[in-house]
N, C-alpha and C positions, 0 to 999 in steps of 0.2 A: 746811207751811203750814196744814194742818188742825189741828195741835196749837196753833199760834200763834193761829189765828182762833177755834176752838171751845173749846179748853181753857185759853186765855189763858196759855200757857207763855211765860215771859220769855226763855228761852235754850235753845239746842239744842247738844248735845255730840256730835260725830261723829268718825270716824277720820280721821287725817291721812295720806291715802293717798299723796300725792305725796312728802311728806317720807320716809315709810317706804320707798317704792320707791327714792328716791335713796340712802338708807342701805344698803339691800340691795345695790344695784349698786356703791356705793363700796367696801363690804367686799369684794365680788367683784373689783373692779378692783385694789384695793391689797393685799389680804391673801390672796385665794384664787386666782381664775382665772389671772391672769398669772403669779403666783408658781409655780403648778403646771402652767402651760401647758395649761390646759383651755380649749378654744375652743367647746364646745357644752354646753348644759344642757337639762334637761327640766323643764317647769313642771307641777306638780300642784296643783290648787286645788279648793275646794269650790264646787259649782254653786249658789251663792246670791248674793244681792246683796253680802254681805260678802266672799265669796271672789272674785267676778268683778271687783269694782271695782279691785283692785290690779293685775290682770294686764296691762292696757294700759300702765300705767306701767312695769312690769317689762320687758315686751317692748321698749318704746321705749328704755329705758335700756340694756338689754343690746345693742341694736343700735348705740347710740352708742359703745360700747367694743369693737365688733367681736367680740361673742360671739353665736353663733348659737343660737337657741331651736329645737332639732331637732324637738320635739313638745310639745303641750299635752294634758293629760288632766284632764278635769273629772269629779268624783265628786259625785253627788247624795246628800244625807243619807238619801234613801229607797231608795238602792241596796241590794239584798240582798247577803249575803256572797258568794254565787256570782258576782254581777255585778262586785263589787269585785275578786275574785280574777282574773276574766277580764281586767280592765283592767291589773292588776298584772303578769299574764303578758305582756301586750303591752309593758309597760315593760321587763320582763326580756329580751324578744326584741330590744330595740334595742341599738345599739352604745354610746350615751352612758350614763355611769354617774354623772353629776353631776345631782342632783335637788333642785329648790327647791320646798318645800311651803308653801302658804298656806291654812290651814284654821282652823276654830274648834277649841277644845280637845276638845269632846265627839266630833266626828267624826274629828279628827286622831288621837286615841288609838286609835280603832277601826281606822283605816288602818294605823297602825304595828304593831298586834297582828297583823294579817293579813300585813303585809309581812315580819314576822319569821317567820311560819309558812312562807312560801315562800322563805326564806333570802335575803331582800333586805337585811337588816341584817347584812351580812357583809363580809368583806374585798373591797376593790375598789369599793365603793359610797361615794358622798359624799351625805349628806343635809343640807340647809340649811333651817331652819324660820324663819318670820317670828314676830313677837312675839305673834301670836294664839295660838300654841302655847307659845313659850318663856316667856311671862309667866305661864302657868298650869300649869307643870309640877308644882308642889307639890300643888295640889288634885287632879291627875290620879292620884296615888297611886304606890305602889311598882311595881305591875305595868306602869304606863306607862313608868317608868324602865327597867325590864328590856327592854322592846321598842324602846327608843330609844338604846341604847348607841352612842356615837361620833357622835351627831348634833350638828351645830353649830346654834346658835340666836342670835338677836339680840333685844335688848329694851332699853328705856330704862333708863338708870342713875340711881339715886336716891342722891345723896351722903349720907353719914351726918351727922347733926346732932343737937343737943340736943332740938329739937322733934320729930324723928322718933323718938328714943328714948323721949321722954315719951308720944308717941302709942302706941307699941308696948306700953308698960307699962299704959296705960289699957285698951288692947284686950284684953290678957291678963287683966286683973283683971275685966273685964265679960263676956268670952267664955270660959267655963270649958272648952270643948272644945279639947283639944290638937291635934286634927287640922285645926282651922280656922285656917289661916295667912293672913296678909295678903299680897297680891300687888300688882303695879304698878297694877292697876285700882282696888283699894281705896284706895291712896294718892291716885290721881288723883281719885277720887270725893270723898274728904275735902277735898282742896285746892280742887276745883271748887266745892263747897258754900260754903267760906269765901270763895272768890274772888267768887262771886255775892253773898254777904252783905255783904262789905266794899267791893265794886266792884273790878274788875280793875285799874284804873289805880293803885290805892294799893298794889298788891302787886307785888313784883319779878317780872319775867317768868319767871325760872328756877324760881320756886316753884310755878307752875302748869303748866309744860311743861319737861321735861328736855331740854337740848341735848346731852347726852352719852349715848351708847348703849354697852352692854357686849355682848361676844361671849362666849357660853357654850358649853361642851362637856359633853354628858351623859356622865358616867363613874360607873359603879356605880349608887348610889341618890341621886345628887346632881348638880347642875350646877355646873361649875367655870368661873370667869371666866378667859379666856385673853387678853383685850385689851379696849381701849376705843376708841371712835370718836366724833368730834364733827362738827357740821355744818360746821366749818371744814376738813373733810377731813384731820383729824389722827388717825392710828392709832397707839396706844401700848400699852404693857403696864400703865402705871399711870395712874389717872384724873387725878392732879395734873399730870402732864406733858401730858395731852390738854388740860387746862384752860389751861395756859400756852402751848399751840400748838407744843409740841415733839414732832415725829414721830420715832419710832424705826424702824429697819429691820424689814422684814416678818419677817426671820429671827430677830429678838429677841423676837417674841411668844412666849408660852408655847406649846410644841408640843402640838397636839391629839391625842387618842386617837381614831383613826378606827374605823368599824365593823369588827368582827372583832378588836377589841382589839389594834390594831397602830399603831405610830408611823410606819410607812413611808408615803410619799406615794402615794395612789391615782393611777392613770394617768388616770382620768376616762373611760375607754372600755374596751371589751373586744370580743372577737369575738361577734357576736350568736348567741344560742342558735338553732340550726337555720338560721343564716344561709347564704345561697347564696354559694359561691365563684365568683369571676370566671373564666371560661374565656378564657385568653389564648393566641391562636394565635402560633406561632413558625415562620417559614419554615425548612424543613429541606431543605438541598441540600448535596451534597458539593462539595469544591473549595475555595472561598474561605471559610475558617473563622475568619479574624481577627475578623470582625464577629459571626458566630454559629456555634457548633459544637454539634451535638446528638449526644450519645452515649447509649447504653443500658447500664445496669448488667446484666452477665450473670446475676447472682444474683437481684436484686430486680426486674429488668425495668423499673425506673424510669428515666425520661429525665434525663440530666444535661446542663444547658444552660449554656454559657459563651460568652464573647466580649464585644466592646466594646459592642454594642447592649444586650445583657443587663445588663452592668454599669451602663450609664447608667440603665436602667429601674429597677434595684434601688436605686441611689443616690437617684433621684427619690422613690421610695416611702419611703425612710428619712427624708426630710425632712418627711413628713406627720405630723400629730399623732395619727393614728388608724391602725389596721392595715387592710390591704386583703387579705382572704383571696383567694387566687388559685390557679389550676391552669394551668401552662404545657403547652400541647398542641402537639406538632410538626405542621406542615402540609407535606407533601412537595411539593417544587418540582422539576419536571423531566418527562421523557417519561412516566414512570409516575405522575406526580402532577398538579399544577396549575400555575398561574401566579400572579404577585403580584396581578394583577387579580381572579382568581378568589378568592384569599385575602381581599381587601378586600370582595368581593361577599358572602362568608360573614359578614363583620362587619356588613355592611349588613342582611342578612336575619336577624341575631341568632343565627346558629349559634355564633359566637364573640362575646364581649363586647368584645374589643379585640385588637390585633395588635402585636407588638413585633419589630423587626428592621430590616434595611437596606432599608427601603421608601422609594422615591423619591416625593416630593410632586409630583403632576401636577395640572393644572387639571381634567381630567375626573374624576380620583379625588376631588378636593375637593368634588365635587358630591354625593357620597353618603356620605362619611366625614369625620370631623374629624381633623386632624393636630396633633401637638404642634409646638412651635418646632423648626426643624431644628438638629441639632448637628454636621452634616457638610456640606461643600459638594458639590453635585451637578452633574455635567457629563458630556458624552459625548465620548469621544476615539476617534480612528481609528488603529489600529496597522497599519503596512505594512512591507514589506521595504525595506532601503536598497540603493542602487545598488552593484553590484560595481565596484570601482576597480582597474584593471589595474596601476596604479602602486604598489600596496601590496606592495613587495618591499624587499630589503636595501639597494638603491641609492636609496631614496626621498630620502635627504639631499642627493642631487645634483639632484633635480627642481627646486628653486627656482632653480638656476643655468641658466636657460633661454637659448636663443639670443637672445631679445630683450634679456635682461639683459646678455649678453656684448657684443652689438652696441652697446647704449646706453653701456656702460662704455667701449668702444673709441672710439666717436665723441667722448665727453666727454674722453677721454685726449688725442686728437689736437687737438681744438678748444682745449683748455686750453693745450697746448704751443704752438700757433700764435699764440694771443693773447699769451702771454708773450714769444715771439720778436719779434713786431711791436712791442711796447712797450719791449723791452730792447736789441735788437741795435744801435741807434744810439748808445746812451749807456753800455752795459755791455760791457767788453772780453771778458767770458767768452762772450758770444754772437757773437764774431767769430772769424775763422779760416777753415779749410777747411769745405766743405759737410759733411763727415763729422763734424767737431768740433761744428758748430752743431746738427746733428740730434741728436747725443748729448746735448748740453747741454739742448736743448729737451725731449727726452723724460725726462731726469733730473728737471728741474723739474716737469714734468707728473706724473711718478710720485710725487714727493715731496708735491705738493699733494693728489693722490688718496689717499695713505696717511694723511697726518697731518690732513687737513681733512675728507675724505669717508668715511673708513673706518667711522665710527659709523653713517652713513646707510646704507651698504651692509650692514653687519652687522644693523641693525634690520630692514631690508627682507627680508633673507634669513630671519631668525628668524620674522618675521610670516608669510611665505609658507610656511615649513615647518610652523608651528603650524596654519595653516589647512588644509594638506593632511592633517595627522594628526587633525584634529577635525572641523571643519564640513564640509569637502568629502567626508569619509568617511561622513557621516550624511545624505546627500541621499536623500529618499524616491523610490521607484519610481513612486508615484502621489501626485499633488499634492492633488487634491480629489475630492469626491463625484461631480461630473459626469464625471470621467475614468473612475471605476469603472463608472458606468452605460454610458458610451460603449463601453468595452471588453467589457462583459458579464461582468465578473469575478464570482467567487463571494465572498460576504461572510458572515463569521461573527459571531455575537452570543452573549451569555451566556444560557443556558437560563432561561426563565421571566421574563426582564426585559422592560421596556417598549420596549427598543430595536427589537424586531421590528415593533411597531406604528408606531414612528417611521420605520423604513425603508420600510415598505409604504405606509402611509397618508399620510405627509407628504413623503417623499422619492421616492415612486413607483418603488421597486425591484421587480423581478420576484421574487415569493415563491419561485419555483423556484430562484433563485440564492442563497438564504439557507441558512445552515447554523448549527445551534445547538450550543454546546459548554458543558459544565458545569464543567470543572476547568481549571486552568492547564496540566496535562499534555495535555489534549485540544487546547487551543489550540496548544501547542508541537508536538504530533504532526500538526497540520493542515498544517504546513510552509507557513506564510504566505509 
């Protein structure tokens, strides 16, 4: 405003921060971060108006594509070498290795000189620079190239034309210094002056502002173009295809050379220098080792942990995009150790960072620790003896043939014969004769009906009764429910260190003196329940 009012300036030319931020993020979305599965970045910027203006746009756009900005580091142009090195050491101590730099060329070159001195321009790092640096690489000199090997940059693309070639020839003829080369800002200044002189409306939009950007990779003493991007979100290897709106696969872009002179994809993260390992407690108890088994190597004295719970934990960590340095520490459970509640209390007071194992999720435990989603069903079962059945002998197959069955069959036999005789003896000569003959005929018909019409019913009834005796009736428990246990004053066993003791004492009102703890399946078996 002061320039317009006092100096009578007719136009102001400033940076296009929102467009630049959009381009940086779109390159990251389409060509870099998702392709290499990098989910975190570090922002480094110059603590000036130029450096700070772009950062809010970058942070917002990164958030839109689900990329986390793990840290931001601002560097003042007045910072001493020692102060810059201290900040770079903080960056080195972090896990993220994808770094986006937005600085002016004068301060950016200084930063990369120091970054190279502390071995940050090496394998594993990813450096991405905005056009404030990438557009001024030539004037920065050979030394700057040497400290920026493998860096990726973005800058507006200027298509080759006759006008551009003529302008370059005029520039060389008038400027005799070979070291003075034109860059994008020089072209923009030239175009802008002509645009203001002839009026912007009369000049095609693309001549004053490039809508295509190029992605460069610093290799040796030059920058090589590895792809192009347009505002229409087209990413290609050749500018003519970008202009036509034809997007190529991200894998068809020219492969970059990363810091450390390698073509291998950087992971984007590493174990932090001096990073603290997580202390993970693992319940150690003998007996039920399907879920967790803790053994110690007799030579190295290191603990070897296996089991289902441990396998689930390791598989979950393998799905993360970053490593989790950890140390598994056995926590004894039992008479000479502690309980699961004590284990979780140690997590609460930060003696351990976490715990992995067959730990039951309870309401009171959830008040002071967080649990993952359960991967096994949790319930409490009661194991009791079955009733002794005296019928369990070699003659058990005769047991279904009870007196009730014989009596019912006999009555049915007689009733059937009597009904047949009443209905047939007046009209059927076979049911006449002496009383002996009539009785024989009646029982013959009754037996025939029983055999041919009801034998299946009797057979199925016998089979069902025998199967019930061999299965269900043999598994009748001696104790039906908890109330019967308390009424009889019986002893009750539970697994050592589990929450079942508190359940029995505090919720079911069992006498604690009647409780016995057992640690292994053998101890339960020897208890002779």
